[in-house]
N, C-alpha and C positions, 0 to 999 in steps of 0.2 A: 214779828213785832207784837201781834195781838196776844194778850194774856188772858187765858180762860180761867175764871175763878168759879164758875158754875160747875159743881162736880157732876151734876146730871148731864150737862152738855158735854163734858169731857168723856163721860162714859159712852154717850151716843157717838161721839167722834171715834172712839176706840173700836166701837162695834162696826163702824163703817170701814175704817182703815185698819186692816189687820195685818197687812204685809209690810215689811221693812226692807232696808238695804241688804240684810242678810239672806233675803229670799231671791237674790240675784247672784249668779255665778258668772264671772268674767272668764271666758275661755281663751280669748286672745285680744290684745290691744295693739294697734298700729298707729304711729304718728304719721299722718298724711301730709300735714303742713304745719309749719311753726314760724309765725311772724308776729306782728302786733296782735293778731288773733291766731287761733289754732284750730285744726280739724283732726280729730282722732277717729279711727274706725274700730268698732268693737264687735267681736263675735261673742255672744253671750246667750244665756238661757235664764228663765225665771220660773218661779213656782206658778201653778195654775190655781184658779179659784176652786176647780173641781178636784184638785189634788194632783200630785205628781209634778213633772217639769215640762216646760215647753220644748219644742225642737230648737236647736241652735238657730239664732237669728243674727243678721248683720245690720248694724246701724252706724251711720256717720254722725258725729257729734261736734257741733260748733262750740269751741271754747272761747268765750268772749270776756270772761270775768264778770264781776257783779257791779251794780250801780246803785246810786241813791238819787232820789228826786224829791223836790219840794214845790208845793204850790204856795207862793208868797201871797199872804192875805193881810190886808189892813182892816181890822175890825171896826175902827172908828169911822172910816170912810166907806166901809163895805165894798172895797175894791180889791181886785186881784191883779197880779203881774203875770202876763203871758209874754213869751219870747218867740221871735220868728227867725228861722234860719233855714239854710239849704240842707236837704237830706237826700243823699244819692239814692237811697233805697226807695224813695217816693217819686222818682222821676216819671214813672208811668201811671201814677194815680190821677184820678179826674181833676183834683185841685192843684196838681203840680207839686214840685219838690220843695217849695217853701212852706214849712209847717208852723202852725201855732202850737207851742209846747209849753212845758213848765221847766224850771231850772233842774238840771241833772248833771251828774258826773260819775266817772268810774271810781270805785273804791279801791284804793291802792293797798298793798300789803301792810298789815298792822294799822290800818286807818279805820276809824269809826265812821259809820254812815252819817251820823249827826255832824261830824266835822266836815264831811264832804259837801253836804248841802249848804252849810254856812259859808264855806270857801267859794263854792260855785255861785252862790247868790251874789257875792261881791264881784266875782269875775265876769259873770254873764249878764247881770242886771244892775250892778252897782248899787245893791241894796243890802242892808244889814238885817239878818234874821235875829230877833231877840228872844223868841220862844218857839218851841217845836212841839207838835203833837204827832206821835207816830201813828200811821194809819194801817198800812199793810206791808207785808214782805211777800211779794208774789213772783211766780215764774213767768217769764216773758213768752217763751215758746218751747215748752218742755218736750215736744215731739222731736226736736233736733238741736236744742241749744241749752246750755247750762245756766245761762244768765238769770239772776234774780234781781229784783229792784226793791229796795227799802224806800217806802213812800211816806212823806211827811206833809203836814200843813205847817207853814211857818209864819210867824207874826212879823210884819214889816210896816214901815211908814211909806206910803206911796206919794206923799206930797210932792216930792221933787224927782220922782222916778221917770225914766224915759231915756231916749238917746240910743246910740249905737255902741255896743260893748263886745267883749270877748277877747280871748287870748290871740293876739295877732300871730305869734310864732306857731300857733296850732291851726292857723287858717280860719279862725272863727270870725264870723261877721254876723252879729246878733242884734236885732232890733227889738227894743223893749216897748211893750204896749201896756198901758194901764186901762183896765176896764172895770166897770161896775160888775158885781156878781150876776146881776140880772142880764147884762149884756153878754157876759161869758156864757150864760145858760142859753141865750138865744143863738150864739155861735155854735154851741154844742148841738142844739136841736136842729140847726140848719145843716149839720154835717161839715162845718168849717173847721172843727177840731177833731182830728182822727188819730192823735197820738194816745196810746193806751194809758200812760201814766197821767196825762192831763184829763182824760175822760173820767178815770177812776177818782182822781183827787177832787175834781169839780163836782161830781155826783155826790161824793162824801160830804163836801162842804155845803151843798145845797140841803142835804138832810140834817146836817149838824150845825148850821149857821147860828141859830139862837144859843145853843150851848157854848159854842166857841166864843161868841161875843160876850156872853155873860162871864165866862172864865177870864178872858183877856181884858175886859173893861171894868172888872170889879174894883 
């Protein structure tokens, strides 16, 4: 998502990141599981910083697809929308499996990330996104997962936001919360928000609040 226009910065990045996909050799690929998600086992080797190639290594890779997420923000009221829902992967965390998150959804084939967050904002929070600012396109857990998330900040009107939403046929049970940005920051500092996309987006908005409000309220 980020576009680097500073040539000196681009040169610095190229100096740090010198290897690419062509520096990896796939020796064998085995499909271990194929369902809604997939797991593949790779036997591969890659080039080494000191030169030459690594010994063959085996890695399992979780194929989940890619997603898009948006932090809905009302610049007039200085409020954000957070959603609360059950997450099976958080059952053993200290705060339990109901997480405070931001709107997100899977990017389907031939679908744009911007269209995903607009659709999911209506489905999960019953709010319309009228403007989008792209933030980051980041890897969730590249040690064993392919998933990337395209992250946005989206302009909404929080005046009538709230209630219970979500796609019933998908088993979604989503509670919508409206919070001032200051309250959301307090939740963040207290460890009440531990979803990566929400943490990243809120921290970005805290740093860029004045610029965003000036842009959207001009």
